[in-house]
C-alpha positions, 0 to 999 in steps of 0.5 A: 211199529211206529207210535207217534205222541204230539202235546202241546201246553195250551187246549184253549186253540192258540197253541196247535199240533201241526207242525209235530204232526207233520213230522211225525208223519214224515217220519213215517207214522201211520195216522191210527198210530198217533196219539195227541194231548193238550195238556199243560207240562205240569199236569201228572193226569195225561191220559195218553202217558202210559206208554213205555219207550224202548230205543232197540237198536241205532243212536240211542239203544239205551233208551229203556223208560220201561226199565232203568231209563225210567229213571232217568226221565223222572230226573229230566221231568224233575229237571225240567219242573224245576227249570220251570219254576226258575222261569216264573222266578225271574219272571216274578223278580224282574217285574218287581223288579221293573215296577220298583223301578217305575216301569209298569207293564201292559199295553199302551193306551190309546187315547192321549190327552190330545187326542182327549181335549180334541175329542172333547172339543168335538162332540161337544160340535153338533155336525160330529159323527162319531164315526169318522171321529173315531178313525181320525183317532184311531179308537174304537167308539167304546174307547172314545165314549169312556174318555168323553160323553156325547156332549163332549164332559170328560169321563172318568178315565178322560179326567184320568188321562189328563190329569197325569 
């Protein structure tokens, strides 16, 4: 009997088990015998984990998680957790190093100093259509109004951009 197990790390819907499900179906696993979890690899409280694996024939016949193989899988799990921590540490060290060299992370601003100047001049004109101005600048109304008031006066974010 074949039993399928699928897992993704995020339960927020940004990851799906579709690819895993397709692979299990093509391997001949009955959809009624498939189990799915959406839980981080860090968590130990996964409800679908109370199963042992014992390969009877073919390659991997030595795998038996119900006896000694459980130790081997425990070692693999410990190594995977250790690697996860190393990746996290390297990422943090890289970000710290980049900040020390003056680099900032995150997305670039849509508004530039030139766009703020153009927006301030345009918003001060009585015939300006805000929708058209936003389209021309490539920003949303919210972004425009965060930088410039309806009368063309600079707001704190717009003044900050012009001071750089």
